[in-house]
C-alpha positions as CSV (number, residue, x, y, z in Angstrom):
1,X,-57.8,-15.8,11.8
2,X,-54.0,-15.6,12.5
3,X,-50.7,-15.2,10.6
4,X,-47.4,-16.3,12.3
5,X,-43.8,-16.5,11.0
6,X,-42.4,-18.3,14.3
7,X,-40.4,-20.9,12.1
8,X,-38.4,-18.2,10.6
9,X,-38.0,-15.8,13.6
10,X,-34.4,-16.5,14.3
11,X,-34.0,-13.4,16.4
12,X,-36.0,-10.4,17.9
13,X,-35.0,-8.1,14.7
14,X,-36.2,-10.9,12.5
15,X,-39.6,-11.5,14.2
16,X,-40.2,-7.8,14.0
17,X,-39.5,-7.8,10.2
18,X,-41.6,-10.8,9.9
19,X,-44.4,-8.9,11.8
20,X,-44.1,-5.9,9.7
21,X,-44.5,-8.0,6.4
22,X,-47.6,-9.6,7.4
23,X,-49.2,-6.6,8.9
24,X,-48.5,-5.0,5.4
25,X,-50.0,-8.1,3.5
26,X,-53.0,-8.1,5.7
27,X,-53.7,-4.6,5.3
28,X,-53.4,-5.2,1.5
29,X,-55.9,-8.1,1.3
30,X,-58.5,-6.4,3.6
31,X,-59.0,-9.7,5.6
32,X,-59.8,-10.1,9.4
33,X,-56.3,-11.4,10.3
34,X,-54.2,-10.8,13.2
35,X,-50.6,-11.4,13.6
36,X,-50.3,-13.9,16.6
37,X,-47.4,-14.5,18.9
38,X,-46.3,-18.0,19.6
39,X,-42.5,-17.8,20.7
40,X,-40.4,-20.7,21.5
41,X,-40.3,-22.9,23.8
42,X,-44.1,-23.2,22.9
43,X,-44.7,-26.2,20.9
44,X,-45.1,-25.5,17.1
45,X,-47.4,-28.5,17.0
46,X,-50.0,-26.6,19.2
47,X,-49.8,-23.6,16.5
48,X,-50.4,-26.0,13.7
49,X,-53.7,-27.7,15.4
50,X,-55.6,-24.4,15.5
51,X,-58.4,-24.1,13.1
52,X,-58.0,-20.3,12.4
53,X,-54.9,-20.4,10.7
54,X,-54.6,-17.9,7.5
55,X,-50.9,-17.8,6.9
56,X,-48.8,-19.8,9.2
57,X,-45.3,-21.3,8.4
58,X,-45.3,-24.9,8.9
59,X,-42.5,-27.5,8.3
60,X,-42.9,-29.8,5.4
61,X,-42.8,-33.0,7.2
62,X,-45.5,-32.3,9.8
63,X,-47.6,-31.2,6.9
64,X,-47.5,-34.3,5.1
65,X,-47.7,-36.4,8.3
66,X,-50.8,-34.3,9.5
67,X,-54.2,-36.3,9.9
68,X,-56.1,-33.4,8.7
69,X,-53.6,-31.5,6.3
70,X,-53.9,-27.8,6.0
71,X,-54.3,-25.9,2.7
72,X,-51.0,-24.8,1.1
73,X,-51.1,-21.0,0.7
74,X,-47.7,-19.8,-0.5
75,X,-44.1,-20.8,0.0
76,X,-41.2,-18.2,0.2
77,X,-38.3,-18.2,-2.4
78,X,-35.1,-17.1,-0.8
79,X,-32.5,-15.0,-2.4
80,X,-29.2,-16.6,-3.4
81,X,-28.0,-18.3,-6.3
82,X,-28.0,-21.8,-4.4
83,X,-31.8,-21.5,-4.0
84,X,-32.4,-21.5,-7.7
85,X,-35.1,-18.8,-7.5
86,X,-37.4,-21.8,-6.4
87,X,-39.4,-22.4,-3.0
88,X,-36.5,-24.7,-1.7
89,X,-34.0,-25.2,1.0
90,X,-31.7,-27.8,2.4
91,X,-29.9,-28.4,5.7
92,X,-26.3,-27.3,6.3
93,X,-24.3,-29.4,8.8
94,X,-22.6,-26.7,10.9
95,X,-19.4,-27.0,13.2
96,X,-17.2,-24.8,15.1
97,X,-14.9,-23.2,12.9
98,X,-12.1,-23.1,15.4
99,X,-12.5,-26.7,16.2
100,X,-11.0,-29.8,14.9
101,X,-13.7,-30.9,12.6
102,X,-13.1,-30.1,8.9
103,X,-15.5,-32.8,7.3
104,X,-18.9,-34.5,8.0
105,X,-16.9,-37.9,8.4
106,X,-14.7,-36.2,11.1
107,X,-17.8,-35.5,13.2
108,X,-18.8,-39.2,13.5
109,X,-18.0,-40.5,17.2
110,X,-19.0,-37.0,18.5
111,X,-22.2,-35.5,19.5
112,X,-25.0,-34.2,17.4
113,X,-27.7,-31.7,18.0
114,X,-31.2,-32.1,16.0
115,X,-33.9,-29.4,16.4
116,X,-36.7,-32.0,17.2
117,X,-38.2,-35.3,16.0
118,X,-40.7,-33.6,13.7
119,X,-38.3,-31.4,12.0
120,X,-37.8,-31.9,8.3
121,X,-34.4,-29.8,8.0
122,X,-33.3,-30.4,11.9
123,X,-33.8,-34.0,11.7
124,X,-35.3,-36.0,8.9
125,X,-33.1,-34.6,6.1
126,X,-30.1,-35.2,8.0
127,X,-31.1,-38.7,9.0
128,X,-31.7,-39.6,5.1
129,X,-28.5,-37.8,4.3
130,X,-26.4,-39.9,6.7
131,X,-27.9,-43.1,5.1
132,X,-25.2,-42.7,2.3
133,X,-22.6,-40.4,4.1
134,X,-22.1,-42.6,7.2
135,X,-24.1,-45.7,6.8
136,X,-23.7,-48.7,4.5
137,X,-21.5,-52.0,4.9
138,X,-18.5,-51.5,6.9
139,X,-19.9,-48.4,8.4
140,X,-19.1,-47.1,12.0
141,X,-21.5,-48.3,14.5
142,X,-22.7,-46.3,16.2
143,X,-22.3,-43.4,13.9
144,X,-22.2,-40.9,16.9
145,X,-21.6,-40.8,20.6
146,X,-24.5,-39.1,21.4
147,X,-27.9,-37.5,20.3
148,X,-28.4,-34.5,22.8
149,X,-31.7,-33.1,23.7
150,X,-33.8,-31.5,21.2
151,X,-32.9,-28.0,20.7
152,X,-36.3,-26.8,19.6
153,X,-35.1,-24.1,17.0
154,X,-32.4,-23.7,14.5
155,X,-31.0,-20.7,16.8
156,X,-30.7,-23.1,19.7
157,X,-29.2,-25.8,17.7
158,X,-26.4,-23.4,16.6
159,X,-25.9,-22.1,20.0
160,X,-25.2,-25.9,21.1
161,X,-22.5,-26.1,18.6
162,X,-21.1,-22.8,19.3
163,X,-21.0,-23.4,23.0
164,X,-19.6,-26.9,22.8
165,X,-22.7,-29.0,23.9
166,X,-22.6,-30.7,20.3
167,X,-20.0,-31.0,17.8
168,X,-22.3,-30.8,14.8
169,X,-26.0,-29.7,13.8
170,X,-27.9,-29.8,10.7
171,X,-29.4,-26.5,10.3
172,X,-32.4,-25.0,7.8
173,X,-30.3,-23.3,5.1
174,X,-32.8,-20.3,5.0
175,X,-32.9,-20.1,8.6
176,X,-29.1,-20.1,8.7
177,X,-29.0,-17.2,5.9
178,X,-31.2,-15.2,8.1
179,X,-29.0,-15.6,11.1
180,X,-25.8,-14.6,9.3
181,X,-27.4,-11.6,8.1
182,X,-29.0,-10.2,11.3
183,X,-26.2,-11.8,13.6
184,X,-23.0,-12.0,11.7
185,X,-20.8,-11.8,14.7
186,X,-22.5,-14.5,16.6
187,X,-22.1,-16.8,13.8
188,X,-18.8,-15.9,12.3
189,X,-17.3,-19.0,13.9
190,X,-19.4,-21.7,12.2
191,X,-18.2,-23.7,9.2
192,X,-20.5,-25.6,7.0
193,X,-19.1,-29.1,6.4
194,X,-21.9,-30.8,4.3
195,X,-25.3,-30.1,3.1
196,X,-28.2,-32.2,2.2
197,X,-30.1,-32.5,-1.2
198,X,-32.6,-29.4,-1.7
199,X,-36.1,-30.2,-0.9
200,X,-39.7,-28.3,-0.6
201,X,-39.1,-25.3,1.9
202,X,-41.4,-24.8,4.9
203,X,-44.8,-23.3,3.6
204,X,-47.5,-20.9,4.7
205,X,-50.6,-22.9,5.4
206,X,-54.3,-21.9,6.4
207,X,-57.0,-24.1,8.0
208,X,-59.9,-21.4,7.4
209,X,-60.9,-21.3,3.8
210,X,-61.5,-17.5,3.9
211,X,-57.7,-17.0,3.8
212,X,-57.6,-18.4,0.1
213,X,-58.3,-14.6,-0.6
214,X,-54.6,-14.2,0.6
215,X,-53.1,-16.1,-2.2
216,X,-53.0,-13.6,-4.9
217,X,-51.9,-11.0,-2.3
218,X,-48.8,-13.1,-1.5
219,X,-48.0,-14.2,-5.1
220,X,-47.9,-10.6,-6.2
221,X,-46.3,-9.0,-3.1
222,X,-42.9,-8.5,-4.7
223,X,-44.5,-6.2,-7.2
224,X,-45.3,-3.6,-4.6
225,X,-42.3,-1.4,-3.5
226,X,-43.0,-1.1,0.3
227,X,-43.5,-4.9,0.6
228,X,-40.6,-5.6,-1.8
229,X,-38.3,-3.8,0.7
230,X,-39.3,-5.9,3.5
231,X,-39.1,-9.0,1.6
232,X,-35.3,-8.0,0.8
233,X,-34.7,-7.5,4.5
234,X,-35.9,-11.1,5.0
235,X,-33.7,-12.3,2.0
236,X,-36.9,-13.2,0.1
237,X,-37.4,-12.8,-3.9
238,X,-41.2,-13.4,-3.5
239,X,-43.8,-16.1,-2.8
240,X,-44.6,-18.9,-5.2
241,X,-47.3,-21.6,-5.3
242,X,-46.3,-24.6,-3.4
243,X,-46.2,-28.0,-5.3
244,X,-48.0,-30.6,-3.2
245,X,-46.2,-33.3,-5.0
246,X,-42.6,-31.8,-3.6
247,X,-43.9,-32.3,0.1
248,X,-45.1,-35.7,-0.6
249,X,-41.5,-36.6,-1.7
250,X,-40.4,-35.8,2.1
251,X,-42.9,-38.5,3.5
252,X,-41.0,-41.0,1.3
253,X,-37.7,-40.0,2.7
254,X,-38.6,-39.9,6.1
255,X,-39.9,-43.4,5.9
256,X,-36.7,-44.5,4.2
257,X,-34.6,-43.1,6.9
258,X,-36.8,-44.4,9.8
259,X,-36.5,-47.8,8.4
260,X,-32.8,-47.8,8.0
261,X,-31.8,-46.3,11.4
262,X,-34.6,-48.5,13.3
263,X,-32.0,-51.4,12.2
264,X,-28.9,-50.0,13.3
265,X,-27.5,-47.4,16.1
266,X,-27.3,-43.8,15.2
267,X,-25.6,-43.0,18.6
268,X,-24.4,-44.7,21.6
269,X,-26.7,-42.4,23.7
270,X,-29.8,-41.2,22.2
271,X,-32.3,-38.7,23.9
272,X,-35.6,-40.0,24.7
273,X,-37.5,-37.8,22.4
274,X,-35.7,-39.3,19.5
275,X,-36.3,-42.9,20.5
């Protein structure tokens, strides 16, 4: 069986900390689990299709859309007041801090960067939010000039904004918090101009029933001093039991957004991956 935290490995330093955490948890469990590498740009979908998953982060939208849904193991609870001591997150719309865009509305007519068409925080949540923020009668059509190529990771979407390839990008709030902590200078020029409503955060899943024995180890991880220190470095309070209904809500919002944007142009030019 394998464990993997690719989704939240926003930098080499963060990736190494995740490895340390999972190695400690695996040792505590006594289970035969290896920490597997699956670095970008390798497709996450290839990882999620494996039948030997024990604790692998999976985005909520692909989880609820999967033909064979894996087993929910545990969900991370990030630190910070806005996270509400709950396994939730949202998408922050980021722009360059030294640029002319001071609000979400001022980004309309520009270029937007999405992580990928299967991403909840980097695509679906933004589309749902933009129905009310930029849609409706009399709205600008198209809303943006261009949807650029998929950026694959939140880090690359942020980089697209910093380098000027995009004017705005929706970014996973927990991933952004990790980037700000581990790469403060690189992200100092970013400004958040809007955020989506909180939803269920990406979750650790398993496709091997033996991994169920890992659940109590994860849920009590914050009680052990050595593991608590690793959680703190990753800006986590603890792991919690996931609520399946909270993930089901993602699918309803996704379908609403797809129906809406199929009937009107989001951008004048859209990368084929998003058609």
